[in-house]
PDB file of N, CA, C, O and CB in Angstrom:
ATOM      1  N   MET A   1      95.051 105.157  96.037  1.00  0.00           N
ATOM      2  CA  MET A   1      94.407 104.528  97.174  1.00  0.00           C
ATOM      3  C   MET A   1      95.432 103.645  97.879  1.00  0.00           C
ATOM      4  O   MET A   1      96.218 102.966  97.220  1.00  0.00           O
ATOM      5  CB  MET A   1      93.163 103.704  96.731  1.00  0.00           C
ATOM      6  N   PRO A   2      95.431 103.648  99.212  1.00  0.00           N
ATOM      7  CA  PRO A   2      96.381 102.818  99.959  1.00  0.00           C
ATOM      8  C   PRO A   2      96.135 101.327  99.756  1.00  0.00           C
ATOM      9  O   PRO A   2      95.047 100.908  99.362  1.00  0.00           O
ATOM     10  CB  PRO A   2      96.307 103.148 101.437  1.00  0.00           C
ATOM     11  N   ALA A   3      97.170 100.538 100.035  1.00  0.00           N
ATOM     12  CA  ALA A   3      97.063  99.087  99.914  1.00  0.00           C
ATOM     13  C   ALA A   3      96.126  98.533 100.978  1.00  0.00           C
ATOM     14  O   ALA A   3      96.105  99.011 102.112  1.00  0.00           O
ATOM     15  CB  ALA A   3      98.447  98.431 100.029  1.00  0.00           C
ATOM     16  N   LYS A   4      95.353  97.522 100.601  1.00  0.00           N
ATOM     17  CA  LYS A   4      94.395  96.928 101.530  1.00  0.00           C
ATOM     18  C   LYS A   4      94.871  95.572 102.017  1.00  0.00           C
ATOM     19  O   LYS A   4      95.534  94.827 101.295  1.00  0.00           O
ATOM     20  CB  LYS A   4      93.029  96.794 100.872  1.00  0.00           C
ATOM     21  N   PHE A   5      94.518  95.270 103.254  1.00  0.00           N
ATOM     22  CA  PHE A   5      94.845  93.982 103.859  1.00  0.00           C
ATOM     23  C   PHE A   5      93.743  92.971 103.574  1.00  0.00           C
ATOM     24  O   PHE A   5      94.025  91.825 103.224  1.00  0.00           O
ATOM     25  CB  PHE A   5      95.056  94.131 105.378  1.00  0.00           C
ATOM     26  N   LYS A   6      92.495  93.387 103.720  1.00  0.00           N
ATOM     27  CA  LYS A   6      91.323  92.552 103.442  1.00  0.00           C
ATOM     28  C   LYS A   6      90.336  93.366 102.620  1.00  0.00           C
ATOM     29  O   LYS A   6      90.515  94.568 102.423  1.00  0.00           O
ATOM     30  CB  LYS A   6      90.658  92.039 104.764  1.00  0.00           C
ATOM     31  N   ALA A   7      89.317  92.711 102.155  1.00  0.00           N
ATOM     32  CA  ALA A   7      88.275  93.396 101.397  1.00  0.00           C
ATOM     33  C   ALA A   7      87.444  94.288 102.318  1.00  0.00           C
ATOM     34  O   ALA A   7      87.360  94.052 103.523  1.00  0.00           O
ATOM     35  CB  ALA A   7      87.372  92.377 100.679  1.00  0.00           C
ATOM     36  N   THR A   8      86.841  95.299 101.738  1.00  0.00           N
ATOM     37  CA  THR A   8      86.001  96.226 102.482  1.00  0.00           C
ATOM     38  C   THR A   8      84.707  95.546 102.899  1.00  0.00           C
ATOM     39  O   THR A   8      84.121  94.777 102.137  1.00  0.00           O
ATOM     40  CB  THR A   8      85.704  97.477 101.647  1.00  0.00           C
ATOM     41  N   GLU A   9      84.262  95.842 104.138  1.00  0.00           N
ATOM     42  CA  GLU A   9      83.021  95.274 104.657  1.00  0.00           C
ATOM     43  C   GLU A   9      81.958  96.357 104.747  1.00  0.00           C
ATOM     44  O   GLU A   9      82.257  97.504 105.078  1.00  0.00           O
ATOM     45  CB  GLU A   9      83.247  94.623 106.039  1.00  0.00           C
ATOM     46  N   THR A  10      80.730  95.995 104.453  1.00  0.00           N
ATOM     47  CA  THR A  10      79.602  96.877 104.664  1.00  0.00           C
ATOM     48  C   THR A  10      78.801  96.323 105.828  1.00  0.00           C
ATOM     49  O   THR A  10      78.320  95.191 105.777  1.00  0.00           O
ATOM     50  CB  THR A  10      78.729  97.009 103.379  1.00  0.00           C
ATOM     51  N   VAL A  11      78.657  97.130 106.888  1.00  0.00           N
ATOM     52  CA  VAL A  11      77.978  96.700 108.102  1.00  0.00           C
ATOM     53  C   VAL A  11      76.663  97.460 108.200  1.00  0.00           C
ATOM     54  O   VAL A  11      76.641  98.690 108.143  1.00  0.00           O
ATOM     55  CB  VAL A  11      78.865  96.935 109.370  1.00  0.00           C
ATOM     56  N   TYR A  12      75.574  96.726 108.347  1.00  0.00           N
ATOM     57  CA  TYR A  12      74.254  97.328 108.462  1.00  0.00           C
ATOM     58  C   TYR A  12      73.778  97.200 109.906  1.00  0.00           C
ATOM     59  O   TYR A  12      73.745  96.101 110.459  1.00  0.00           O
ATOM     60  CB  TYR A  12      73.246  96.659 107.480  1.00  0.00           C
ATOM     61  N   ASN A  13      73.408  98.330 110.515  1.00  0.00           N
ATOM     62  CA  ASN A  13      72.903  98.352 111.876  1.00  0.00           C
ATOM     63  C   ASN A  13      71.377  98.334 111.816  1.00  0.00           C
ATOM     64  O   ASN A  13      70.756  99.264 111.302  1.00  0.00           O
ATOM     65  CB  ASN A  13      73.426  99.602 112.656  1.00  0.00           C
ATOM     66  N   ARG A  14      70.793  97.285 112.336  1.00  0.00           N
ATOM     67  CA  ARG A  14      69.333  97.144 112.264  1.00  0.00           C
ATOM     68  C   ARG A  14      68.592  98.143 113.154  1.00  0.00           C
ATOM     69  O   ARG A  14      67.474  98.550 112.837  1.00  0.00           O
ATOM     70  CB  ARG A  14      68.935  95.734 112.652  1.00  0.00           C
ATOM     71  N   ASN A  15      69.204  98.529 114.249  1.00  0.00           N
ATOM     72  CA  ASN A  15      68.541  99.456 115.160  1.00  0.00           C
ATOM     73  C   ASN A  15      68.438 100.861 114.577  1.00  0.00           C
ATOM     74  O   ASN A  15      67.380 101.488 114.639  1.00  0.00           O
ATOM     75  CB  ASN A  15      69.281  99.502 116.480  1.00  0.00           C
ATOM     76  N   THR A  16      69.537 101.355 114.012  1.00  0.00           N
ATOM     77  CA  THR A  16      69.549 102.714 113.498  1.00  0.00           C
ATOM     78  C   THR A  16      69.235 102.792 112.011  1.00  0.00           C
ATOM     79  O   THR A  16      69.067 103.884 111.467  1.00  0.00           O
ATOM     80  CB  THR A  16      70.880 103.341 113.760  1.00  0.00           C
ATOM     81  N   LYS A  17      69.154 101.643 111.351  1.00  0.00           N
ATOM     82  CA  LYS A  17      68.877 101.562 109.913  1.00  0.00           C
ATOM     83  C   LYS A  17      69.948 102.278 109.071  1.00  0.00           C
ATOM     84  O   LYS A  17      69.650 102.842 108.018  1.00  0.00           O
ATOM     85  CB  LYS A  17      67.501 102.164 109.616  1.00  0.00           C
ATOM     86  N   LYS A  18      71.201 102.242 109.558  1.00  0.00           N
ATOM     87  CA  LYS A  18      72.281 102.898 108.830  1.00  0.00           C
ATOM     88  C   LYS A  18      73.333 101.879 108.415  1.00  0.00           C
ATOM     89  O   LYS A  18      73.551 100.868 109.082  1.00  0.00           O
ATOM     90  CB  LYS A  18      72.917 104.008 109.684  1.00  0.00           C
ATOM     91  N   THR A  19      73.974 102.176 107.299  1.00  0.00           N
ATOM     92  CA  THR A  19      75.021 101.328 106.773  1.00  0.00           C
ATOM     93  C   THR A  19      76.356 102.039 106.949  1.00  0.00           C
ATOM     94  O   THR A  19      76.484 103.216 106.613  1.00  0.00           O
ATOM     95  CB  THR A  19      74.763 100.979 105.287  1.00  0.00           C
ATOM     96  N   THR A  20      77.348 101.329 107.474  1.00  0.00           N
ATOM     97  CA  THR A  20      78.693 101.869 107.591  1.00  0.00           C
ATOM     98  C   THR A  20      79.647 100.983 106.810  1.00  0.00           C
ATOM     99  O   THR A  20      79.446  99.774 106.694  1.00  0.00           O
ATOM    100  CB  THR A  20      79.126 101.978 109.074  1.00  0.00           C
ATOM    101  N   ILE A  21      80.679 101.601 106.283  1.00  0.00           N
ATOM    102  CA  ILE A  21      81.673 100.883 105.498  1.00  0.00           C
ATOM    103  C   ILE A  21      82.956 100.813 106.310  1.00  0.00           C
ATOM    104  O   ILE A  21      83.434 101.826 106.820  1.00  0.00           O
ATOM    105  CB  ILE A  21      81.917 101.571 104.118  1.00  0.00           C
ATOM    106  N   LYS A  22      83.509  99.619 106.427  1.00  0.00           N
ATOM    107  CA  LYS A  22      84.733  99.415 107.189  1.00  0.00           C
ATOM    108  C   LYS A  22      85.837  98.977 106.223  1.00  0.00           C
ATOM    109  O   LYS A  22      85.711  97.965 105.533  1.00  0.00           O
ATOM    110  CB  LYS A  22      84.522  98.357 108.325  1.00  0.00           C
ATOM    111  N   HIS A  23      86.917  99.757 106.188  1.00  0.00           N
ATOM    112  CA  HIS A  23      88.051  99.458 105.323  1.00  0.00           C
ATOM    113  C   HIS A  23      89.169  98.833 106.148  1.00  0.00           C
ATOM    114  O   HIS A  23      89.311  99.129 107.335  1.00  0.00           O
ATOM    115  CB  HIS A  23      88.549 100.735 104.603  1.00  0.00           C
ATOM    116  N   PHE A  24      89.955  97.978 105.526  1.00  0.00           N
ATOM    117  CA  PHE A  24      91.071  97.311 106.184  1.00  0.00           C
ATOM    118  C   PHE A  24      92.358  97.653 105.428  1.00  0.00           C
ATOM    119  O   PHE A  24      92.785  96.906 104.548  1.00  0.00           O
ATOM    120  CB  PHE A  24      90.846  95.763 106.244  1.00  0.00           C
ATOM    121  N   TYR A  25      92.967  98.781 105.776  1.00  0.00           N
ATOM    122  CA  TYR A  25      94.198  99.218 105.133  1.00  0.00           C
ATOM    123  C   TYR A  25      95.401  98.641 105.856  1.00  0.00           C
ATOM    124  O   TYR A  25      95.365  98.426 107.067  1.00  0.00           O
ATOM    125  CB  TYR A  25      94.280 100.748 105.096  1.00  0.00           C
ATOM    126  N   LEU A  26      96.476  98.390 105.099  1.00  0.00           N
ATOM    127  CA  LEU A  26      97.692  97.847 105.700  1.00  0.00           C
ATOM    128  C   LEU A  26      98.316  98.812 106.683  1.00  0.00           C
ATOM    129  O   LEU A  26      98.891  98.387 107.685  1.00  0.00           O
ATOM    130  CB  LEU A  26      98.694  97.494 104.627  1.00  0.00           C
ATOM    131  N   LYS A  27      98.217 100.096 106.418  1.00  0.00           N
ATOM    132  CA  LYS A  27      98.874 101.071 107.283  1.00  0.00           C
ATOM    133  C   LYS A  27      98.254 101.150 108.673  1.00  0.00           C
ATOM    134  O   LYS A  27      98.890 101.661 109.595  1.00  0.00           O
ATOM    135  CB  LYS A  27      98.834 102.427 106.639  1.00  0.00           C
ATOM    136  N   GLN A  28      97.027 100.658 108.847  1.00  0.00           N
ATOM    137  CA  GLN A  28      96.388 100.693 110.163  1.00  0.00           C
ATOM    138  C   GLN A  28      96.299  99.317 110.811  1.00  0.00           C
ATOM    139  O   GLN A  28      95.686  99.175 111.869  1.00  0.00           O
ATOM    140  CB  GLN A  28      95.005 101.284 110.045  1.00  0.00           C
ATOM    141  N   THR A  29      96.899  98.305 110.197  1.00  0.00           N
ATOM    142  CA  THR A  29      96.899  96.951 110.741  1.00  0.00           C
ATOM    143  C   THR A  29      98.045  96.808 111.745  1.00  0.00           C
ATOM    144  O   THR A  29      99.162  97.234 111.453  1.00  0.00           O
ATOM    145  CB  THR A  29      97.027  95.897 109.604  1.00  0.00           C
ATOM    146  N   PRO A  30      97.798  96.221 112.919  1.00  0.00           N
ATOM    147  CA  PRO A  30      98.866  96.058 113.925  1.00  0.00           C
ATOM    148  C   PRO A  30      99.992  95.149 113.435  1.00  0.00           C
ATOM    149  O   PRO A  30      99.777  94.267 112.603  1.00  0.00           O
ATOM    150  CB  PRO A  30      98.285  95.493 115.221  1.00  0.00           C
ATOM    151  N   VAL A  31     101.194  95.379 113.965  1.00  0.00           N
ATOM    152  CA  VAL A  31     102.377  94.612 113.564  1.00  0.00           C
ATOM    153  C   VAL A  31     102.184  93.127 113.839  1.00  0.00           C
ATOM    154  O   VAL A  31     102.560  92.297 113.011  1.00  0.00           O
ATOM    155  CB  VAL A  31     103.623  95.125 114.298  1.00  0.00           C
ATOM    156  N   GLN A  32     101.606  92.775 114.987  1.00  0.00           N
ATOM    157  CA  GLN A  32     101.413  91.361 115.325  1.00  0.00           C
ATOM    158  C   GLN A  32     100.527  90.657 114.305  1.00  0.00           C
ATOM    159  O   GLN A  32     100.777  89.501 113.963  1.00  0.00           O
ATOM    160  CB  GLN A  32     100.803  91.228 116.718  1.00  0.00           C
ATOM    161  N   GLU A  33      99.500  91.337 113.819  1.00  0.00           N
ATOM    162  CA  GLU A  33      98.615  90.719 112.834  1.00  0.00           C
ATOM    163  C   GLU A  33      99.334  90.528 111.494  1.00  0.00           C
ATOM    164  O   GLU A  33      99.114  89.527 110.813  1.00  0.00           O
ATOM    165  CB  GLU A  33      97.351  91.575 112.642  1.00  0.00           C
ATOM    166  N   LEU A  34     100.184  91.472 111.118  1.00  0.00           N
ATOM    167  CA  LEU A  34     100.952  91.333 109.878  1.00  0.00           C
ATOM    168  C   LEU A  34     101.932  90.168 109.986  1.00  0.00           C
ATOM    169  O   LEU A  34     102.065  89.377 109.052  1.00  0.00           O
ATOM    170  CB  LEU A  34     101.709  92.640 109.557  1.00  0.00           C
ATOM    171  N   LEU A  35     102.621  90.060 111.129  1.00  0.00           N
ATOM    172  CA  LEU A  35     103.562  88.953 111.319  1.00  0.00           C
ATOM    173  C   LEU A  35     102.844  87.607 111.320  1.00  0.00           C
ATOM    174  O   LEU A  35     103.346  86.629 110.766  1.00  0.00           O
ATOM    175  CB  LEU A  35     104.337  89.133 112.629  1.00  0.00           C
ATOM    176  N   LYS A  36     101.680  87.559 111.936  1.00  0.00           N
ATOM    177  CA  LYS A  36     100.902  86.320 111.971  1.00  0.00           C
ATOM    178  C   LYS A  36     100.504  85.904 110.554  1.00  0.00           C
ATOM    179  O   LYS A  36     100.556  84.719 110.221  1.00  0.00           O
ATOM    180  CB  LYS A  36      99.644  86.492 112.855  1.00  0.00           C
ATOM    181  N   TYR A  37     100.106  86.865 109.718  1.00  0.00           N
ATOM    182  CA  TYR A  37      99.717  86.529 108.351  1.00  0.00           C
ATOM    183  C   TYR A  37     100.910  86.062 107.531  1.00  0.00           C
ATOM    184  O   TYR A  37     100.780  85.159 106.704  1.00  0.00           O
ATOM    185  CB  TYR A  37      99.061  87.726 107.678  1.00  0.00           C
ATOM    186  N   ILE A  38     102.079  86.672 107.753  1.00  0.00           N
ATOM    187  CA  ILE A  38     103.274  86.239 107.017  1.00  0.00           C
ATOM    188  C   ILE A  38     103.592  84.784 107.338  1.00  0.00           C
ATOM    189  O   ILE A  38     103.969  84.029 106.443  1.00  0.00           O
ATOM    190  CB  ILE A  38     104.485  87.139 107.357  1.00  0.00           C
ATOM    191  N   ASN A  39     103.448  84.379 108.590  1.00  0.00           N
ATOM    192  CA  ASN A  39     103.776  83.017 109.001  1.00  0.00           C
ATOM    193  C   ASN A  39     102.699  82.009 108.631  1.00  0.00           C
ATOM    194  O   ASN A  39     103.022  80.863 108.318  1.00  0.00           O
ATOM    195  CB  ASN A  39     104.009  82.976 110.482  1.00  0.00           C
ATOM    196  N   GLU A  40     101.426  82.402 108.656  1.00  0.00           N
ATOM    197  CA  GLU A  40     100.340  81.445 108.481  1.00  0.00           C
ATOM    198  C   GLU A  40      99.485  81.665 107.240  1.00  0.00           C
ATOM    199  O   GLU A  40      98.648  80.823 106.918  1.00  0.00           O
ATOM    200  CB  GLU A  40      99.470  81.481 109.668  1.00  0.00           C
ATOM    201  N   GLY A  41      99.674  82.762 106.546  1.00  0.00           N
ATOM    202  CA  GLY A  41      98.800  83.106 105.426  1.00  0.00           C
ATOM    203  C   GLY A  41      98.983  82.205 104.215  1.00  0.00           C
ATOM    204  O   GLY A  41      99.971  81.478 104.108  1.00  0.00           O
ATOM    205  N   GLN A  42      98.025  82.263 103.312  1.00  0.00           N
ATOM    206  CA  GLN A  42      98.023  81.413 102.131  1.00  0.00           C
ATOM    207  C   GLN A  42      98.428  82.155 100.853  1.00  0.00           C
ATOM    208  O   GLN A  42      99.031  81.555  99.963  1.00  0.00           O
ATOM    209  CB  GLN A  42      96.661  80.809 101.951  1.00  0.00           C
ATOM    210  N   LYS A  43      98.109  83.438 100.751  1.00  0.00           N
ATOM    211  CA  LYS A  43      98.285  84.166  99.500  1.00  0.00           C
ATOM    212  C   LYS A  43      99.636  84.893  99.464  1.00  0.00           C
ATOM    213  O   LYS A  43      99.887  85.778 100.282  1.00  0.00           O
ATOM    214  CB  LYS A  43      97.141  85.167  99.307  1.00  0.00           C
ATOM    215  N   PRO A  44     100.503  84.519  98.514  1.00  0.00           N
ATOM    216  CA  PRO A  44     101.826  85.147  98.429  1.00  0.00           C
ATOM    217  C   PRO A  44     101.764  86.649  98.154  1.00  0.00           C
ATOM    218  O   PRO A  44     102.628  87.395  98.615  1.00  0.00           O
ATOM    219  CB  PRO A  44     102.636  84.478  97.350  1.00  0.00           C
ATOM    220  N   LYS A  45     100.756  87.100  97.412  1.00  0.00           N
ATOM    221  CA  LYS A  45     100.655  88.519  97.090  1.00  0.00           C
ATOM    222  C   LYS A  45     100.430  89.352  98.352  1.00  0.00           C
ATOM    223  O   LYS A  45     101.022  90.421  98.503  1.00  0.00           O
ATOM    224  CB  LYS A  45      99.518  88.758  96.088  1.00  0.00           C
ATOM    225  N   ILE A  46      99.584  88.871  99.252  1.00  0.00           N
ATOM    226  CA  ILE A  46      99.304  89.605 100.488  1.00  0.00           C
ATOM    227  C   ILE A  46     100.483  89.486 101.449  1.00  0.00           C
ATOM    228  O   ILE A  46     100.755  90.415 102.208  1.00  0.00           O
ATOM    229  CB  ILE A  46      98.012  89.081 101.156  1.00  0.00           C
ATOM    230  N   LYS A  47     101.195  88.335 101.425  1.00  0.00           N
ATOM    231  CA  LYS A  47     102.388  88.196 102.253  1.00  0.00           C
ATOM    232  C   LYS A  47     103.434  89.238 101.849  1.00  0.00           C
ATOM    233  O   LYS A  47     104.087  89.831 102.707  1.00  0.00           O
ATOM    234  CB  LYS A  47     102.970  86.768 102.132  1.00  0.00           C
ATOM    235  N   LEU A  48     103.587  89.454 100.550  1.00  0.00           N
ATOM    236  CA  LEU A  48     104.530  90.444 100.058  1.00  0.00           C
ATOM    237  C   LEU A  48     104.111  91.845 100.496  1.00  0.00           C
ATOM    238  O   LEU A  48     104.956  92.653 100.881  1.00  0.00           O
ATOM    239  CB  LEU A  48     104.638  90.369  98.530  1.00  0.00           C
ATOM    240  N   LYS A  49     102.823  92.135 100.439  1.00  0.00           N
ATOM    241  CA  LYS A  49     102.324  93.431 100.896  1.00  0.00           C
ATOM    242  C   LYS A  49     102.649  93.628 102.373  1.00  0.00           C
ATOM    243  O   LYS A  49     103.050  94.717 102.782  1.00  0.00           O
ATOM    244  CB  LYS A  49     100.802  93.544 100.659  1.00  0.00           C
ATOM    245  N   CYS A  50     102.476  92.573 103.177  1.00  0.00           N
ATOM    246  CA  CYS A  50     102.763  92.654 104.613  1.00  0.00           C
ATOM    247  C   CYS A  50     104.243  92.894 104.860  1.00  0.00           C
ATOM    248  O   CYS A  50     104.601  93.709 105.711  1.00  0.00           O
ATOM    249  CB  CYS A  50     102.314  91.372 105.326  1.00  0.00           C
ATOM    250  N   ARG A  51     105.114  92.196 104.127  1.00  0.00           N
ATOM    251  CA  ARG A  51     106.554  92.390 104.290  1.00  0.00           C
ATOM    252  C   ARG A  51     106.959  93.810 103.898  1.00  0.00           C
ATOM    253  O   ARG A  51     107.794  94.423 104.564  1.00  0.00           O
ATOM    254  CB  ARG A  51     107.331  91.366 103.448  1.00  0.00           C
ATOM    255  N   ASN A  52     106.374  94.332 102.826  1.00  0.00           N
ATOM    256  CA  ASN A  52     106.679  95.695 102.404  1.00  0.00           C
ATOM    257  C   ASN A  52     106.214  96.710 103.446  1.00  0.00           C
ATOM    258  O   ASN A  52     106.909  97.693 103.700  1.00  0.00           O
ATOM    259  CB  ASN A  52     106.027  95.992 101.050  1.00  0.00           C
ATOM    260  N   GLU A  53     105.066  96.487 104.041  1.00  0.00           N
ATOM    261  CA  GLU A  53     104.555  97.395 105.076  1.00  0.00           C
ATOM    262  C   GLU A  53     105.446  97.366 106.309  1.00  0.00           C
ATOM    263  O   GLU A  53     105.727  98.414 106.890  1.00  0.00           O
ATOM    264  CB  GLU A  53     103.112  97.022 105.461  1.00  0.00           C
ATOM    265  N   LEU A  54     105.899  96.175 106.721  1.00  0.00           N
ATOM    266  CA  LEU A  54     106.792  96.088 107.869  1.00  0.00           C
ATOM    267  C   LEU A  54     108.129  96.767 107.578  1.00  0.00           C
ATOM    268  O   LEU A  54     108.713  97.394 108.461  1.00  0.00           O
ATOM    269  CB  LEU A  54     107.017  94.626 108.257  1.00  0.00           C
ATOM    270  N   ASP A  55     108.611  96.643 106.349  1.00  0.00           N
ATOM    271  CA  ASP A  55     109.845  97.313 105.959  1.00  0.00           C
ATOM    272  C   ASP A  55     109.654  98.828 105.997  1.00  0.00           C
ATOM    273  O   ASP A  55     110.556  99.556 106.414  1.00  0.00           O
ATOM    274  CB  ASP A  55     110.289  96.858 104.553  1.00  0.00           C
ATOM    275  N   ARG A  56     108.503  99.300 105.571  1.00  0.00           N
ATOM    276  CA  ARG A  56     108.208 100.731 105.600  1.00  0.00           C
ATOM    277  C   ARG A  56     108.199 101.248 107.035  1.00  0.00           C
ATOM    278  O   ARG A  56     108.625 102.374 107.293  1.00  0.00           O
ATOM    279  CB  ARG A  56     106.857 101.017 104.921  1.00  0.00           C
ATOM    280  N   ARG A  57     107.716 100.431 107.967  1.00  0.00           N
ATOM    281  CA  ARG A  57     107.658 100.817 109.382  1.00  0.00           C
ATOM    282  C   ARG A  57     108.995 100.667 110.090  1.00  0.00           C
ATOM    283  O   ARG A  57     109.152 101.137 111.216  1.00  0.00           O
ATOM    284  CB  ARG A  57     106.619  99.991 110.099  1.00  0.00           C
ATOM    285  N   GLY A  58     109.967 100.015 109.444  1.00  0.00           N
ATOM    286  CA  GLY A  58     111.280  99.854 110.047  1.00  0.00           C
ATOM    287  C   GLY A  58     111.427  98.599 110.878  1.00  0.00           C
ATOM    288  O   GLY A  58     112.350  98.511 111.688  1.00  0.00           O
ATOM    289  N   VAL A  59     110.548  97.624 110.707  1.00  0.00           N
ATOM    290  CA  VAL A  59     110.622  96.365 111.449  1.00  0.00           C
ATOM    291  C   VAL A  59     111.534  95.405 110.680  1.00  0.00           C
ATOM    292  O   VAL A  59     111.326  95.152 109.493  1.00  0.00           O
ATOM    293  CB  VAL A  59     109.191  95.741 111.659  1.00  0.00           C
ATOM    294  N   LYS A  60     112.539  94.880 111.367  1.00  0.00           N
ATOM    295  CA  LYS A  60     113.472  93.938 110.744  1.00  0.00           C
ATOM    296  C   LYS A  60     112.972  92.509 110.947  1.00  0.00           C
ATOM    297  O   LYS A  60     112.633  92.124 112.066  1.00  0.00           O
ATOM    298  CB  LYS A  60     114.901  94.104 111.332  1.00  0.00           C
ATOM    299  N   LEU A  61     112.925  91.729 109.878  1.00  0.00           N
ATOM    300  CA  LEU A  61     112.509  90.333 109.951  1.00  0.00           C
ATOM    301  C   LEU A  61     113.745  89.453 110.041  1.00  0.00           C
ATOM    302  O   LEU A  61     114.706  89.647 109.297  1.00  0.00           O
ATOM    303  CB  LEU A  61     111.641  89.943 108.724  1.00  0.00           C
ATOM    304  N   ASN A  62     113.720  88.483 110.955  1.00  0.00           N
ATOM    305  CA  ASN A  62     114.814  87.536 111.128  1.00  0.00           C
ATOM    306  C   ASN A  62     114.319  86.171 110.703  1.00  0.00           C
ATOM    307  O   ASN A  62     113.535  85.542 111.414  1.00  0.00           O
ATOM    308  CB  ASN A  62     115.330  87.514 112.599  1.00  0.00           C
ATOM    309  N   TRP A  63     114.771  85.707 109.545  1.00  0.00           N
ATOM    310  CA  TRP A  63     114.294  84.435 108.995  1.00  0.00           C
ATOM    311  C   TRP A  63     115.078  83.287 109.618  1.00  0.00           C
ATOM    312  O   TRP A  63     116.309  83.287 109.599  1.00  0.00           O
ATOM    313  CB  TRP A  63     114.429  84.412 107.446  1.00  0.00           C
ATOM    314  N   ILE A  64     114.363  82.309 110.171  1.00  0.00           N
ATOM    315  CA  ILE A  64     114.962  81.115 110.763  1.00  0.00           C
ATOM    316  C   ILE A  64     114.428  79.896 110.010  1.00  0.00           C
ATOM    317  O   ILE A  64     113.214  79.742 109.877  1.00  0.00           O
ATOM    318  CB  ILE A  64     114.647  81.019 112.305  1.00  0.00           C
ATOM    319  N   PRO A  65     115.322  79.020 109.512  1.00  0.00           N
ATOM    320  CA  PRO A  65     114.844  77.805 108.840  1.00  0.00           C
ATOM    321  C   PRO A  65     114.017  76.935 109.782  1.00  0.00           C
ATOM    322  O   PRO A  65     114.229  76.956 110.994  1.00  0.00           O
ATOM    323  CB  PRO A  65     116.027  76.998 108.291  1.00  0.00           C
ATOM    324  N   VAL A  66     113.086  76.181 109.234  1.00  0.00           N
ATOM    325  CA  VAL A  66     112.174  75.381 110.031  1.00  0.00           C
ATOM    326  C   VAL A  66     112.900  74.354 110.886  1.00  0.00           C
ATOM    327  O   VAL A  66     112.466  74.082 112.006  1.00  0.00           O
ATOM    328  CB  VAL A  66     111.185  74.691 109.136  1.00  0.00           C
ATOM    329  N   GLY A  67     113.978  73.782 110.403  1.00  0.00           N
ATOM    330  CA  GLY A  67     114.718  72.764 111.152  1.00  0.00           C
ATOM    331  C   GLY A  67     115.435  73.295 112.374  1.00  0.00           C
ATOM    332  O   GLY A  67     115.779  72.516 113.262  1.00  0.00           O
ATOM    333  N   GLU A  68     115.673  74.599 112.451  1.00  0.00           N
ATOM    334  CA  GLU A  68     116.424  75.189 113.553  1.00  0.00           C
ATOM    335  C   GLU A  68     115.528  75.778 114.632  1.00  0.00           C
ATOM    336  O   GLU A  68     116.014  76.536 115.471  1.00  0.00           O
ATOM    337  CB  GLU A  68     117.341  76.253 113.029  1.00  0.00           C
ATOM    338  N   LEU A  69     114.253  75.462 114.642  1.00  0.00           N
ATOM    339  CA  LEU A  69     113.331  76.025 115.612  1.00  0.00           C
ATOM    340  C   LEU A  69     113.396  75.352 116.976  1.00  0.00           C
ATOM    341  O   LEU A  69     112.702  75.782 117.897  1.00  0.00           O
ATOM    342  CB  LEU A  69     111.944  75.940 115.086  1.00  0.00           C
ATOM    343  N   VAL A  70     114.200  74.319 117.133  1.00  0.00           N
ATOM    344  CA  VAL A  70     114.270  73.578 118.383  1.00  0.00           C
ATOM    345  C   VAL A  70     114.856  74.369 119.460  1.00  0.00           C
ATOM    346  O   VAL A  70     114.985  73.883 120.583  1.00  0.00           O
ATOM    347  CB  VAL A  70     115.035  72.346 118.226  1.00  0.00           C
TER     348      VAL A  70
END
């Protein structure tokens, strides 16, 4: 099974009385959302998953120390 970004959601539609399942896989998550999670996220395990996914896609990360952001 592919790596997940978030937990799976079950969405119930009251009008049609049907349940749909929504999965959040890393391979379908946009690059901007992955970069945002790397910078602001809390869980190191998911940050590592995001970095690995960006590496798989060929995106190069440029690390800048916090003091040099001026």
